[in-house]
Phi, psi and omega in degrees: 000149173243135178228131179224148179236126177250127179266133181227155171237126183293123178273152180303321182296345181272358182257162179254190182294344180267007181067026180244143177299129179292138192303325184292340178295333178298323179293324175296319179293325176298316178297318177303317179295320179295315181297317179296317180300316178298320175299314183299324183270359175092021177232071181303141181302326178301322178292323177299313179295323179298335178276000179087017179247151177226159180239073182295149176285126177261320175218151174207143176211158177213146175234134186251122186256319178214151184282144167265150185228167179310135176073005173297145170261123187237155171242125174256111178269128176248134177235129170248106188262349178236137176295142182291136172239252175280340179226160171244137181240136181231145170244148183228147170225132176251121183236145168248110191057239179258006184272121181283120182259323183203156173230160179199171178214150171210153173230147186223140175259177172251133185221144175272180183298337180270002178086012179271139179297143181227156168278151177294144178300145182304320182293327176291316177300321179297322178296315178299319178299318183295322186262356184298133178251127176096000000 
């Protein structure tokens, strides 16, 4: 398993008239967590794209348990519980201190510049194998 934590501070622009974070911002935060995790493990997304590969979102979902508000300090936990094969799957938890605010999931494929599905490169798979816990 891979676990990464991204720290965020809710910006005023991310809230709606009810002083609650607008739901689509959670998807942006999930992406932020994915990009950070790839940086942390030594596979920056920019390098993946430089190789002519992309990681399109195939599925995404979110469940909202409690509202986040302007100026909250949040932790976005990303979990990769399955080693990547043809797809990568992620689980997310958004917490304010220890309070669970939202959960989510996403799956991503590998695609070339022409939009054709690809298997992940062997060297990328090897990096995941090296750092996998459990």
